[in-house]
Each structure stands twice: as C-alpha cells, then as structure tokens.
N, C-alpha and C positions, 0 to 999 in steps of 0.2 A: 348534515352531510358527512360522510366518512372522509376525514382529512387524509390526503396522500402524504406518506412519509418521504418527502423529497428534501435533500440538503444541498441541491445544486446551487452554486453561487449565481447571483443575478447576472454578473458579467458574462458567465458562460452561456446563460440562456439568451442574452442579447447577441452574443457571437454566433450561436447556433441559428438564431432567427436571420441574421445577416447572410450566413452561408446558405440557408434554405431559400432565401430570396433570390439567390443567383443560380439555383438549380432549376432548369426549365422542365424537368421530367416529373411526372406524377410518382408518388411513393410506391404505388403498386408495381410500376414498371421497374423501379430500382430493386424491389424485393424479388421480382420475377427473374431478373438477371442473376441475382445472388443465388436463387434456388435452382434455376434450370441451366445455367452456364458455369458459374464458379464452383458450385458444390459438385457437380459431376466431374469437372476437370480435376478437382482435388481428389476425388475418389479414384479416378483412373491413374492419377499420379501415385497414389498410395499403392495401387495394385500393379503399377508399371505396365499398363495396357497400351499397346500401340505405340504411338510416337510421344506419349506423355511421359516425360522422364521423372524419376523419383529424386531429382537433384534438390538439394536443400534450398538453394536460391529460388528455384521455380515454385516449390511448395510454399515457401514463405511469402513469395510475391502473390500467389493466389490467395493466401490467407489474408494478406493486407488488403487485397481487392474486396474480399468478403467483408472484412471489418468496415472498410470505407463505405461500401454500399449499404450495409446495415445501419451505420451511423447517419448517413445522408437520408435514408428512408425514414428513420425515426425523427430526425430533425425537421424534414419537410412535412411530415404528418403533424407534428406538434405546432408548426408555424402556420400551415395553410388549412388543415382540416382536423383540428383537435377533437372534434366531435364525431369523426368518422370511425365507427367501430370496426368496419371492414379493414381499413388500412392498418389500424393498430394490431388487430388479430392476425392478419395475413403476414405482417412483418415479423411478428413473434413466431408464427408457425414455421416460417422459412429458416429460422435459426436451428431448428431441432434436427434436421437430417445430418448436418455437420457435427453437431454435438454427439449424436448417437454413433456416427462413424468413428470419430476420434476416441470416444469412450470405449467402444468395442475393440478398437485397436490396442487399447491398454489393458484389456481384460486379463491377460496372462502376466501382466507386470505388477499391477496393484490388486488388492483384494476385491473379488467380485462383489462382496457385500457392500463396499463403499460405492462402487460404480452403480449398482442397482439402487441403492438408497438415494444417490444424487439424481439419477434419471427419474426415479419415481416421484421425488419431491418436485422436480422441474415439471413433470407432467401434471401434477396436482396444481402447481402454480399456473400452468397454461390453462387448465380448466377454469380456475378462479378468474383468470384474465378474460376468458371467453364469456363468463357470466357477468363480469364487470370489468370492462377494458381499462378502467382507471385504478384497479385494485392494487396491482403490484408494480406500477410504474415507479421505480425506486432507483436512484442513481447508484447507491451503495450496492444494492443487490446486483445490478447490471455489471458494476465494476468487478465484484467478487466472481461472478459467473464467468466473465470474460477472462479474468486471471486464471481461473481453473481450466478453462478451455485452452488457453495458450500453454499452460503447464502440461496438460495432457498431450497437446500436439508436440511440444518439445520432447516429452518423454517417449512418445511413440516413434519419433524420428531420431532419438539419440542425440539431440542438440544440447549444448551446455551441460554436459554430464556432471561437471563439477558442482553445479548448482541444482539443476532439475533432475533429481533422482526419485526412485519409488518412495522413499521415506518422506521426502519433502512433499510430494504430491499427495500421499496419504494424509499428512497433517493438514494440507490445504483443503482437501476434500472434507475433512471433519469440520473445519471452519465454515465451508460453504454449506454443508448439510445443516449445521446448527442454525446458520443465519436464514437459510431457506425455510426451515421449520418455523422460525419466529415470524417471518413474513406471512407464511400460511396461516398461523394463529391470528396474526393481526387482521388478515382478510376476513376471518370469520368472527371478528369482534371479541377474541379471547386474549388480546394483547393490546395494551394502551400505549400511546405515543410517549408518555412520560417515562416509560421504561427503556426507550430506545438508547438513551445515553448510557444507561447501566449495561445494556447488552453490548454496546461497542466497547465499554471498559472491560467487560468480560472477555471479549475477543482479544483485546490488548493483553490481558492477563494470560489467556491461552497461548498467545504467541510467545510470551515470556517463558512459559513452561516448556513449550516445544524448543525454544532456544536452548534451555538448559539440557533438555534431552539429547539434542544433537551435539552439544558441547561435551557431554559425557562420552560420546563415541568419537570425539575428535573432529567432528564435521563443523568447524568454526565458520566456514563460508555459508553453511545453511543456517547456523545461528544468526549470522548477520542478516540474512534474508528475513528471518522471522522478527528480528529487531526492527527492520525497516517496515515490515507489514504492521507491527504493533504501533509504530509511529503514525501510520495512516489512520488506524482505528482511533488512536489517541487524539488526532486532529479532528476526526469526525465526531467524537463523543462530546467535545466542547461545543461544536456547532449545533449538535442535536439538543444539548441541554439549553442553549440560548434560544433555540427555535421552538422546541416542544415542551420545555420545562423538564423537571427531573424529580427524583424522589429524595427523601431526606438522607438516604444512604449514598446518593450520587457522588458527593465530594469524597467520601471515604473509599468507594469502589474505584474511583479514578486514581486516588493516591496509592491504593494498594497495587493496582495494575501497573502504575508507573514505577513503584518501588521494585516490583518483581522484574519487569521487563528491562528497566534501565539501571537498576542497582544490583539486585540479587543475581540475575542471569549473567551479566558480564563478570561479576565477582566469582560466580561458580565456574565460568569458563576459564578465568585466570587460575583458579585452583586446579582444575583438571589438566590444563595445558602445562603450567609450570610445575605442578606437583610438589609434594612434601610441605615442610613448614613454610618455605618461601612462597609457594602458591597460596597456602591458607592465609598467611599474613597479608599478602598483596591483595587477594580477593576480599578479605575482611575490611581492610582499610578503604579500598575503593567503595565497597558497599556502604560502609559507615558514612563516608563523605556524601554519597548520593542520597541516602535516607535523610541525612541532616539537611541537605539542600531542599528536599521535598517537604520536610517538616517546616522549614523556614518559609517556603513558598505558601504552604497552607495557612500558617499563622498570620502571615503578612498579606494575605490575598485581598482583604477589604481595603487596605491603604495603598495597595500597589496600582500602578497604571496597567490596565488590562492589555495594552498594546506592546508592553515591554516586560522583559524578565530581568530581575535582579540576580546577577550571576548567570553563567552560561546554563541553558536548560539541560536537564538530565539526559534527554535523548542524544544531545551532542556528546556528552561525556561517554555514554554507552557506545556511540559510533567510534569515538577515538580509541576506546579500549579494544573493541572487537576487531576493528581494522588493524590495529597494531599487533594483535595476537596473530592475525593472518600473515602480516608482513615481517614481523620482527621476532618470530619464535626462536631463531638462532642468534639473536642479538639482544640479550637480556638488558643491557644498559639502555638501548633505545626503547625497549618495551617498558622498562621502569620509568624512563623519562616521560613517555606518553601517558602512563597512568598518573604520574604526578601532575602533569599539565592539566589533565581532565579534572582531577580532584581540586586543584587550586582554583581553576576557572569556575567550577560549580559553586564554590563558597566565596567568590569575589563579589559580594553583594552590592558593592558600590559601583560595579560596572553594569551597564544596561544594554540589553540585547533586544532587537526587534522580534516581536512574535510573528514568525514567518507564516504560520497557518492563517492567522487573522489577516495579515497583509495580503495573502493570496486570495482568500475568500472575499476581501473587500475590493479587490480589483486593481491593486497598485501595479502599474505597468512593469516595473523592474522585476517583480516577483512572478507576474503572469508569464513574462517572457523567459525569465531566468530559470525557474524550476523545471519547466519542460525541457529546456536546453541542457540543463545538468543531467536530467534523467536520460535523455537521448545519448549524451556523452558517456554516461556510465554503461548503458546497454551496448553501445557500439564498441566501447573499450573492451568489454568482456568478450565480445565476439571476434574482434579484429586482433587485439593484442593479448588477450588472455585475462583471466579473472584477477590476477594480482595487479595488473595495470588499472583496472576498474576500481579495485579496492583502494589503491594508492591515490587515485583521483578523489575518491570519496573522503579519504583521510585528509587530503589537502583542503578540500572544501570545508570540512568540519573545523580544522585548525584555523583556517582563514576567518571563519565566522567567530571562533573563540577569541582570536587576537584582534578582532576589528575594533573594539572599544579602546584597547591600548594604543593601537595605531592612530586612532582619531585624536586621542589625548596628546600623544607625542607630536603629532602634526600641529595641533593647536598651540602647544608650548613653543614649537619652533617658529610658528607664524608670529606669535606675540613677541618672541625674542627678536626676530628680524625687524618687526615694526618699531620696536623700542630703540633699535640702533639707528 
C-alpha cells in the first residue's frame, strides 16, 4: 500500500477527533457553506458590490470563517467517514474558487508565470486526489498551501506591507511550487519517502538563500520571516527522518542547511547592514561561532540526549542576531552586545536546553499551549502595535530561552544557600 506522507503529531490527531465529535453537521454541509456563502461574500467584498464592504476587518473575518469551515470539514471527514471519497474530494474542490480568486487578484503584482505554475500544479494534485483520495493528504503540503493563500490575500489587500510584499510572495511561491511538484512525483511513485527529510532540509537551505537575498537589499524584516520559515522546515525534517527514514546524505544536508540559514545568512546580514570592515568582522565571527556549534552538535550527536541541546541551538542565535539588526541598527553597542550573547550561548556546551520541536510533537502541555500563544502574540503585535513591537517580543522570547539555564542554576544555588543557613 502506498504510505501517506503525514507528519502530524498524534496529539493533534486526537484533538481533531475530539473537535469533530462535537460538530453535529455532516462534512458536506460545512463544505457547502464554505463554497456557496463564504466564498461569494469574499468575492463581493473584493469587488465592493452592494452592501459588502471592502474593509480589512470584514474580509479577514470572512477568511477566518472559510478556514474554520475547511478545517472542521476535513476533521469531521477523517473522524467519521475516512473512507468517504465524496466528502474528501468535495472538500478539496471547494477550496479552489477562493484560491483562483485571490491568485488572479495578484496577477498584476507578482509574475504571472509563478501564479500559473502554482495553479497548474494544484490542479494536477486535485486530479491525483480525485483518482486516489488518500494520495496527497499531507499536513506539510496543506500548511504551505494555506501560508501561500494567506500571503496572496494579504498582498492583494495591502496588509502588513512591511512583511508581505511582492518579493516575499515570489519566494514563497517558489517554495510552494517546488514542494507541490515533489508531492506530485510521490503520487506517481517517482519519489520515495526516505527523501522527504532531504527535501525539507533543501527547503530550509532555500529559505537561508532567500534570507541573504533580502538582506542584500536591506529588507531585514523579510530575512527574519525566511529564517522563521526555515526553522519550521528544520523541525519537520527531523520528524520526517525519524518516521520515514533517511538517506546517507541526510545528516550532511541538514547540517549544511542549518549552517546557511542560521550561521551564514545572519552573518551576511550583519555585513550588509553594518558595512565595512566592522560588518565583515562581526558577521565572520558570528558565522564562525555558529558553524563551530553545529560541528560540535554533529560530532556529539551519538552521545547526546536527543531531547536536549548542549548550548543554545543555532536557530535561537540566528533569531537574536536578526531581531537585533531590526531593532538596534542605530545602537551599535546594543547590536554588538546581542551578537556577543548569541555567540557565547551557542558554545556554552555545559548548559542544556529543551528541544522545543520534540517537546511540541510529543504533546507536552506547556509547549502545546505556549507555542500557539506566542505565535498569536507575535501576529497580533505586528498588526496592532507595528512590526518592531512584534520583533521585540520575539527577541525577548529568544533571550529568555537562552538565559533559562543560567536562571535555573542561580535559583538552585540560592535555594541551597538558604537551606544551609
């Protein structure tokens, strides 16, 4: 039997089953509401027809309704009627009118070739799904597709212009097109599951290259977005390797991608933003410390506890540097201090840090609740108070994670001292 490439954690599956059990409506009805009520309302809002306003809040509310109905329909189908080809296919078909509507609205903003390639591949995947309703049920593919759809919607409405611009969406479309092509090849038996981890590492590497590209043009906030996207792919490639196996090149491809996205890309950003010899030396030193940390991690992998990192992980170091570049460009002392903190924490190998990705996938409650809350706070912060507030919050979270072992040690020493007295 053709194995489905799903990396969804078990606790998410159980949560979806519980949600589906509380929904009294059949999945076809939920999909029909999405298709015949929400999608036309969105179209009329785009065109400002009649009493449908083109207000941002209204359009965003309708899109949230669309997403919620789509998610519920898929969850109810998986829980109650997993063998119903009609419900699966119908729910997939009802996604496409909104996709085409938003994509066509961006035709004059992003290259038509990218839009056409994405829509063509999505149609091919729909045909494959029609022929085999279990073929492309993939959590990663769905996440990437929805990310692209949200980005296209934001671009068409002019929302979050500091982050979501044509260049960012172009790069995101390239990632989506590449991943959709791989899924299509997998569906026709031309791609093996053991290559999934390498593909995700390649996506992480691609994010690092895009991060450097936007740093060259001074768009550090977009570099930060690609670093965050790379972190998602980095988390998925480890889960894919554990579930589907990997190739003999898997460890090296992961290390190379991490080195580019978390070491070289932030170092290049430091060089471009600071400039001159100061920028070169600062970027080189940061990159050197990051690569050294990755080399230590690779050589010590067999003896290390897989649930903990020795030294702060390189993604946190990259976050500290990129966030500091956005916040402290006019304060070189604070920028240098942040780079120094990131370098020292990455090579503090006697300090141990929880592997957040594994904790999240294993279903630990503090991470299940904490990560979505942090993500919502970052998104709301960007919309309500501006991008710099969101970046500052992200920097505080990264620094808090980095200093957590030191805080715990100081607390232990103080507790022992108080007990001895």
